[in-house]
C-alpha positions in Angstrom: -68.5 -28.8 -36.0 -69.5 -27.1 -32.0 -68.3 -24.9 -30.7 -66.6 -25.3 -27.7 -68.0 -23.8 -23.9 -66.1 -20.9 -23.2 -64.6 -21.1 -19.9 -66.2 -19.8 -17.3 -63.6 -19.8 -14.6 -62.9 -16.7 -12.9 -58.5 -15.6 -12.3 -57.5 -16.4 -9.8 -56.9 -13.4 -7.3 -53.6 -12.6 -6.7 -51.8 -13.0 -3.5 -52.8 -10.4 -0.6 -49.8 -8.6 -0.2 -47.2 -9.8 3.3 -47.7 -7.5 5.8 -45.8 -6.5 8.8 -45.8 -4.2 11.8 -43.8 -3.3 14.7 -43.8 -1.0 17.3 -41.2 2.7 17.6 -40.5 2.9 21.2 -37.8 6.3 19.8 -37.1 9.0 17.8 -34.4 11.4 17.6 -33.3 13.2 14.7 -30.5 12.3 12.1 -27.6 13.6 11.7 -27.5 16.1 9.0 -30.3 18.2 7.2 -32.5 15.1 6.9 -34.3 11.6 7.9 -35.7 10.3 11.3 -33.6 7.4 13.8 -36.0 5.1 14.9 -35.4 2.3 17.0 -37.9 -0.3 18.3 -39.4 -4.3 17.6 -40.9 -6.1 15.8 -41.9 -10.0 15.0 -40.0 -10.8 11.8 -38.0 -8.6 10.0 -38.9 -6.3 7.0 -37.1 -5.6 3.6 -34.0 -3.1 4.2 -35.1 -1.1 1.8 -38.9 -0.2 1.3 -39.6 3.2 -0.7 -42.9 5.5 -0.2 -43.1 5.1 3.0 -44.9 7.8 4.9 -44.9 9.1 8.3 -47.9 10.5 10.4 -46.6 13.1 12.6 -49.2 14.8 14.7 -49.3 17.7 12.9 -48.4 16.4 8.7 -47.3 13.6 6.5 -44.2 13.1 4.8 -43.4 10.9 2.3 -39.6 9.0 2.4 -37.5 6.4 2.4 -36.8 3.2 5.2 -33.9 1.4 5.3 -33.5 -0.5 8.0 -31.0 -2.9 9.8 -33.0 -5.8 12.4 -30.6 -7.3 15.6 -32.4 -10.6 16.8 -34.0 -10.5 20.5 -32.7 -13.4 22.6 -35.2 -12.4 25.2 -38.6 -12.0 23.2 -38.1 -14.6 20.1 -38.3 -11.4 18.0 -36.2 -8.6 15.8 -35.0 -5.4 17.5 -34.4 -2.8 14.8 -32.7 0.9 14.3 -33.9 2.8 11.1 -33.7 5.3 8.9 -36.3 7.2 7.8 -35.1 9.7 4.6 -37.4 12.6 4.6 -37.7 16.5 5.8 -37.0 17.3 9.6 -39.9 20.1 9.6 -41.1 20.6 13.3 -44.5 18.6 12.6 -45.3 17.2 16.5 -45.4 13.7 18.1 -44.8 11.1 15.1 -47.6 8.7 15.4 -47.4 5.8 12.9 -45.2 4.7 9.8 -46.8 3.0 6.6 -46.4 2.0 2.9 -49.1 1.0 0.8 -47.6 -2.5 0.4 -49.0 -4.1 4.3 -45.9 -1.8 7.1 -47.4 -0.6 9.6 -45.2 0.6 12.9 -47.2 2.1 15.6 -45.5 5.0 17.8 -48.6 6.5 19.9 -45.7 5.9 23.2 -42.4 6.4 21.7 -40.6 9.1 23.2 -38.8 11.7 20.8 -35.6 11.2 22.0 -31.9 13.2 22.9 -29.7 13.6 19.8 -26.5 12.2 21.0 -28.8 9.1 23.3 -29.9 8.1 20.2 -26.0 8.0 18.5 -24.7 5.5 21.2 -27.6 3.7 21.2 -28.5 3.3 17.5 -23.7 2.4 17.0 -24.3 -0.1 20.0 -26.9 -1.7 18.0 -25.3 -1.8 14.8 -22.4 -3.5 16.4 -24.3 -6.6 17.4 -25.6 -6.5 14.2 -24.8 -9.8 11.9 -22.6 -7.8 9.8 -21.6 -4.7 8.1 -24.1 -3.9 5.2 -24.5 -0.4 2.4 -27.9 0.2 4.4 -25.9 -0.2 7.8 -22.9 2.1 7.0 -25.9 4.8 6.0 -27.3 4.1 9.0 -24.2 4.9 10.7 -23.6 8.1 8.5 -27.0 9.6 10.0 -26.8 8.8 13.7 -25.2 12.4 15.5 -22.0 11.9 17.5 -20.5 14.2 20.0 -19.1 17.6 18.8 -15.1 17.4 18.8 -14.7 20.3 22.1 -10.6 20.0 21.7 -10.1 18.2 24.7 -9.9 14.6 26.3 -12.9 13.5 26.4 -12.0 9.3 27.1 -10.4 9.8 30.4 -13.2 10.9 32.2 -15.5 7.9 30.8 -12.8 6.0 34.1 -12.6 2.7 31.6 -10.3 0.7 31.6 -8.4 0.9 29.0 -6.0 3.3 27.5 -4.2 4.1 24.0 -0.7 5.3 24.1 0.4 7.7 21.2 3.8 7.7 20.5 4.3 9.4 17.4 2.3 11.5 14.7 3.6 11.4 11.0 2.0 12.9 8.0 2.4 10.5 4.8 2.4 13.2 1.8 0.6 13.9 -0.1 -2.4 14.0 2.3 -2.2 10.6 4.6 -1.0 10.5 8.2 0.2 7.6 10.0 -0.2 6.7 13.8 2.3 4.7 15.8 0.8 3.8 19.6 -0.2 1.1 21.7 -3.2 0.0 22.9 -4.3 -1.5 26.9 -8.2 -2.9 26.2 -8.5 -6.3 28.7 -12.4 -6.0 28.1 -13.0 -5.7 24.3 -14.4 -2.6 24.5 -13.2 -0.5 21.6 -15.1 -1.6 18.9 -14.5 1.5 16.6 -11.0 3.4 16.0 -11.2 6.4 13.5 -8.8 9.3 13.1 -10.6 12.5 12.1 -9.7 16.7 10.8 -13.1 18.3 10.6 -15.4 16.8 8.0 -12.2 14.0 7.0 -12.7 10.9 9.1 -11.0 7.7 8.5 -11.8 4.3 10.6 -8.6 3.2 11.7 -9.2 -0.3 10.5 -7.0 -3.2 12.7 -6.8 -5.5 10.3 -5.3 -3.2 8.6 -2.5 -2.2 11.5 1.1 -3.3 12.0 1.6 -5.4 15.1 4.6 -4.5 17.8 4.9 -5.9 21.1 4.8 -3.7 23.8 6.3 -4.8 27.1 6.3 -0.9 28.3 2.5 -1.7 28.5 1.7 -4.6 29.4 4.4 -8.0 29.9 4.8 -9.0 26.1 2.6 -12.4 24.8 1.7 -12.7 21.1 0.8 -9.0 19.9 -1.9 -11.5 16.9 -3.1 -13.0 20.2 -3.7 -9.5 21.5 -5.5 -7.9 18.6 -8.2 -10.3 18.6 -9.0 -10.8 21.9 -8.5 -7.4 23.1 -6.1 -7.2 26.0 -2.3 -4.9 25.1 -0.7 -4.4 21.6 1.4 -2.0 19.3 0.5 -1.2 16.1 1.2 1.4 13.3 -1.7 2.7 12.1 -2.4 4.1 8.5 -5.6 6.9 7.3 -5.2 8.1 3.7 -7.2 11.0 4.3 -7.0 14.2 2.7 -5.9 15.0 6.0 -4.9 18.8 5.9 -1.4 21.0 7.2 -3.9 23.2 9.1 -5.2 22.1 11.6 -4.1 19.1 14.3 -6.9 15.6 14.2 -8.1 13.9 16.9 -8.7 10.2 17.9 -12.3 9.3 17.8 -12.6 6.2 20.1 -16.6 3.9 20.0 -16.8 1.7 23.2 -19.6 -1.1 22.8 -21.8 0.8 24.6 -22.3 2.9 21.7 -20.8 5.9 23.6 -18.0 7.5 21.6 -15.3 9.6 23.2 -12.1 11.8 22.1 -8.5 11.4 22.1 -6.2 15.1 21.5 -3.2 14.4 18.8 -0.3 16.3 18.1 0.6 18.2 14.5 1.7 15.7 12.8 5.6 15.3 12.5 6.8 16.7 9.0 9.8 15.4 6.9 10.5 11.9 8.0 13.5 10.4 6.1 15.0 7.0 5.6 16.0 6.3 9.5 12.0 6.2 9.8 11.6 4.6 6.5 14.2 2.1 7.8 12.4 1.3 11.0 8.8 0.9 9.6 10.3 -1.7 7.2 12.1 -3.9 10.2 8.6 -4.3 11.5 7.6 -8.1 13.4 6.4 -9.3 9.5 3.0 -10.2 10.0 1.2 -13.3 9.9 0.3 -15.3 6.6 -2.9 -14.5 7.3 -3.2 -10.8 6.8 0.4 -9.9 5.2 -1.2 -9.1 2.5 -3.5 -6.5 3.8 -1.1 -4.9 6.0 1.3 -4.3 3.7 -1.3 -3.3 1.1 -2.9 -1.0 3.3 -0.5 0.3 6.0 3.3 -0.4 5.5 3.2 0.1 1.7 0.8 3.2 2.1 3.8 4.7 4.5 7.3 3.6 3.2 6.2 4.6 0.0 4.8 8.1 0.7 7.7 9.0 2.5 9.8 7.8 0.5 8.6 9.8 -2.5 8.8 12.7 -0.1 12.4 12.6 0.5 13.1 12.1 -3.3 11.5 14.9 -4.3 13.9 16.9 -2.2 16.6 15.5 -3.6 19.9 17.6 -4.3 21.3 18.2 -7.7 24.3 16.1 -8.0 28.1 16.9 -8.7 30.1 15.4 -11.9 33.3 15.6 -12.0 35.4 14.0 -15.0 38.3 12.5 -14.9 40.3 12.4 -18.4 38.9 13.4 -22.2 35.7 11.4 -22.3 34.5 10.4 -26.1 32.6 13.0 -28.1 29.6 11.0 -29.1 29.5 7.7 -27.3 27.5 4.7 -28.8 27.3 2.8 -25.1 27.1 4.3 -21.8 27.8 1.8 -18.5 25.7 3.1 -15.5 27.3 1.3 -12.3 26.0 3.2 -8.6 28.2 2.6 -5.8 27.1 2.5 -2.3 29.2 0.8 0.7 32.3 1.0 -1.1 34.0 1.8 -3.7 36.7 -0.1 -4.2 35.2 -2.3 -6.6 35.6 1.0 -9.3 39.2 0.5 -9.5 39.4 -3.3 -10.0 36.7 -2.9 -13.1 38.2 -0.3 -14.4 42.0 -2.1 -14.7 39.8 -5.5 -15.9 37.9 -2.7 -18.2 41.2 -1.2 -19.0 42.6 -4.7 -20.8 40.5 -4.2 -24.2 38.5 -0.5 -23.7 36.1 0.5 -25.2 36.3 4.1 -27.1 33.2 4.1 -27.9 31.3 3.9 -24.8 31.1 5.9 -21.8 31.6 4.9 -17.7 29.1 6.8 -15.4 29.7 6.2 -11.5 27.5 7.2 -10.0 27.9 7.5 -5.4 24.9 6.8 -3.6 26.3 7.3 -0.7 27.5 10.6 0.6 29.4 9.3 3.6 32.3 8.1 0.9 32.3 11.4 -1.1 36.1 11.6 0.1 36.9 8.0 -0.8 35.3 7.6 -3.5 36.9 11.4 -5.2 40.5 10.1 -3.9 39.5 7.0 -5.9 38.4 8.3 -8.4 41.4 10.4 -8.8 44.1 7.3 -8.1 42.0 4.7 -11.1 42.6 8.3 -14.0 45.9 7.6 -12.8 46.7 4.5 -12.6 44.7 3.0 -15.7 44.1 6.2 -17.5 40.4 5.1 -18.7 38.5 7.9 -18.7 34.4 8.2 -16.6 32.2 10.2 -14.8 31.7 10.1 -11.5 28.4 11.3 -9.9 28.3 12.2 -6.2 23.7 12.2 -5.6 24.8 13.9 -2.2 22.4 11.9 -1.0 21.5 7.9 0.0 18.2 7.6 -2.8 18.3 4.0 -3.7 18.6 1.5 -6.3 15.9 3.0 -8.8 17.4 6.7 -8.3 21.0 6.0 -8.9 20.2 5.0 -12.4 18.0 7.5 -13.2 20.4 9.9 -12.2 22.4 8.1 -14.8 20.2 8.4 -17.6 19.8 11.4 -17.2 23.2 12.3 -17.5 23.9 9.3 -20.4 24.9 10.2 -23.8 25.0 7.3 -26.0 21.8 5.4 -27.7 22.4 2.4 -25.9 22.9 2.5 -22.0 23.9 -0.6 -20.1 23.2 -1.1 -16.3 25.7 -2.3 -14.3 26.6 -3.7 -10.4 29.7 -2.3 -9.6 30.2 -6.0 -8.3 29.8 -7.7 -11.9 33.2 -7.9 -13.4 34.0 -9.2 -16.7 36.8 -12.3 -17.3 40.4 -11.6 -17.5 41.9 -10.2 -20.5 37.6 -9.5 -21.9 38.0 -5.9 -20.7 35.1 -4.6 -22.1 35.0 -6.2 -25.9 31.6 -7.8 -24.1 29.7 -4.3 -24.3 29.1 -4.2 -27.8 28.4 -7.7 -28.2 26.3 -7.3 -25.8 24.1 -4.1 -26.6 24.0 -5.3 -30.5 20.6 -7.3 -30.3 19.2 -3.8 -29.4 19.4 -2.9 -33.0 16.4 -4.9 -33.2 13.3 -2.4 -33.5 11.5 -5.6 -31.4 14.0 -5.9 -28.4 13.7 -4.4 -25.6 16.5 -5.1 -23.0 19.1 -8.1 -23.5 21.4 -9.7 -20.4 23.9 -11.7 -20.1 25.2 -15.0 -18.2 26.9 -14.3 -15.1 28.9 -17.0 -12.9 29.9 -16.4 -9.1 33.9 -16.5 -8.3 33.5 -20.1 -8.2 32.5 -21.0 -12.1 29.4 -21.8 -11.4 25.6 -20.1 -12.4 24.1 -16.6 -10.7 22.0 -15.7 -13.1 21.2 -17.5 -16.8 17.6 -15.0 -16.7 15.0 -15.0 -14.5 11.3 -16.5 -13.6 8.8 -16.0 -11.9 7.6 -18.3 -8.4 5.7 -18.4 -5.7 7.0 -18.0 -2.3 5.2 -21.0 0.7 4.7 -18.9 2.8 4.0 -15.5 1.6 1.0 -14.8 -0.2 0.6 -15.6 -4.0 3.0 -13.1 -5.2 5.0 -13.4 -8.1 8.9 -13.1 -7.0 12.0 -13.1 -9.5 14.2 -16.6 -9.2 17.2 -18.1 -10.9 16.4 -20.8 -12.5 20.0 -22.8 -11.8 21.6 -20.7 -9.6 24.8 -22.6 -8.2 24.8 -25.2 -11.1 27.7 -25.6 -13.3 26.8 -23.4 -16.0 25.8 -26.1 -19.0 28.1 -25.9 -22.5 27.4 -22.4 -23.8 24.4 -21.4 -25.8 25.2 -18.3 -28.5 21.5 -18.0 -29.7 19.9 -15.6 -28.1 16.8 -16.0 -26.4 13.8 -14.8 -24.3 13.2 -14.9 -21.2 10.6 -13.7 -18.3 13.0 -10.9 -16.9 16.7 -10.1 -16.3 18.8 -9.2 -12.7 19.2 -5.7 -13.0 23.3 -6.5 -12.1 24.0 -6.2 -16.1 20.9 -5.0 -18.8 21.5 -3.3 -22.1 18.0 -0.9 -22.8 18.1 1.7 -25.6 17.9 5.1 -23.7 14.8 6.3 -25.6 13.1 3.2 -24.2 14.2 4.0 -20.6 13.1 7.5 -21.0 9.8 7.0 -22.7 9.0 4.4 -19.3 10.1 7.9 -17.0 12.9 5.5 -15.8 12.8 3.4 -13.3 10.5 2.1 -10.7 10.8 4.9 -7.8 8.4 3.2 -5.9 10.6 0.0 -5.2 12.4 1.7 -2.3 16.2 1.3 -1.9 16.1 -2.1 -3.7 14.8 -5.7 -5.4 11.7 -5.4 -8.1 13.3 -2.7 -10.0 15.0 -4.8 -12.4 11.6 -6.6 -12.6 9.0 -4.1 -13.2 11.3 -2.6 -15.7 10.7 -5.9 -17.7 7.5 -5.9 -16.9 6.6 -2.3 -18.0 8.8 -3.0 -21.7 7.0 -6.2 -22.5 3.7 -3.9 -22.2 5.0 -2.2 -24.3 5.3 -4.9 -26.9 8.7 -5.3 -26.1 10.6 -8.8 -25.7 13.6 -9.1 -23.0 16.3 -11.7 -24.2 19.5 -13.2 -23.4 23.0 -12.8 -25.0 24.0 -16.5 -23.2 27.7 -15.9 -24.7 27.9 -12.2 -23.1 29.5 -14.0 -19.6 30.8 -11.7 -16.9 31.2 -12.3 -13.0 29.0 -10.9 -10.4 29.6 -11.0 -6.5 26.3 -10.3 -5.3 24.9 -8.8 -2.4 28.4 -7.6 -1.1 27.5 -4.2 -0.6 27.8 -3.7 3.4 24.2 -3.1 4.9 22.4 -5.8 2.0 21.3 -7.6 4.8 20.6 -5.1 7.1 16.9 -6.6 9.4 15.2 -3.7 7.4 16.2 -5.1 3.7 13.8 -8.0 4.5 10.6 -5.6 5.1 11.9 -3.4 1.9 12.2 -6.9 -0.3 7.9 -7.8 0.5 6.4 -4.1 0.5 8.4 -3.9 -3.0 6.6 -6.9 -4.0 3.6 -6.8 -3.2 3.7 -3.4 -5.0 5.3 -5.2 -7.8 2.1 -8.0 -7.3 -0.5 -5.5 -7.0 1.3 -3.5 -10.4 2.2 -6.2 -12.7 0.1 -8.9 -11.7 -3.1 -8.2 -9.6 -4.6 -11.7 -10.1 -1.6 -12.8 -8.2 -2.5 -10.7 -4.7 -5.0 -13.5 -3.9 
């Protein structure tokens, strides 16, 4: 068989590399020890990052990496560019050209060496005009020279039609800073605000601000429209830091033309307490499109940071015992008191109908305003009902979770029942319900047990909780009470598993609650502590159970102040915190 003649065709030549050309119009040293900033024009863009680029200077050649950002130029139908050539900066004379081995050639014979501050302003203006931010744009921005802070106001002397009013600067533990103020910027000149202290710099992203009307600066209007279109708005902003306490910070203000000015700030105030937290939580609710971001980046971190700081200073509880306490209790009732103490008398009167000798009763006073009244009430209750109990005065208003955690620290029993002061047994039952509620805790797989709770008219208040989204809010899980307000069906004695339980009546092993570190004190004042506890137990492989045949009455939210305007803000902050910690996918 004859051989096939060899294929005499030559391999096809590889396509020639693409070539790019451009003109460097100005260059300047970058911020820091290495690098050059380049500005110029090109017919078309080249790759944003090119390695092994050679820069030819009059007295030497440097090799480095070229990072570029392009901006369309409507006048020339081409591209403007700003670039960072990352290479050492020895004094090697004027720049002549930049090139690589793949077709890039930038001519620079007529390029001028620009003043560093002018180059910084030009570069910032160009980056602001770029279509979108990128890692390379951020790297170039960081290399742009910034005017040194002299400690003086350099914004006002510019004479621009804008004003920034600073009302308060507050240190947020451990190392953040909150700024409350107002912005008047009808021409939308401000493109960037940053908080600086020494080498620490945090951009105050406007999308993260909590907004409020400022009629003192301009006629009232929509804060959202003001922030979107410039205009006037009040704002609360937060910077994480770390910022040190040793030196005051300042605002760095960047305008559309790339100019940077500074505005000195007072030294941040320390030790803001509950009153400031309540003011922050009472701010107007952000619209749905921004609420998740504002709560996660501003209101939430500020409120939690201030709350942690005040809880770190909590006084030592003062304890008074009334009557001979059980030597080795099996069960403990932990009952916080806030806003009113008369519920103590009603509960103890009902409990005394059938006492539980194996139970210690701990009332936790979370309201220093009522200390004298609570002590008189406690003495009266002991004299009338002869049912032993203890009163712990926290000496401050700490909130639901810290109050229960104080009870946890004081309790001796193996089984605990967290009980609201407005939860009462049915007539004649006394404390007979408590051993039945705690009995399932003898099973190792059970983590918490709840009861059926009724309103005073006999309708259902709680029969276990489920999670549900709220249409007007981000997709956070809110614990809801199925069948709430309806007539309860026939009693179902069988223990059953539920998604969550209310903290109004919840039995748990003391060892399990101690292992969790107590209730989550980042749930501010009240709301979501019970749901967070249930999720923490479930994460440890424990089950959340309802004991339907344990039935009590719950008056629900009869405490003065439970409907204060800031409480809805606290609920939203706690909802955001709960979703982030226990259901991240719900953030959306």
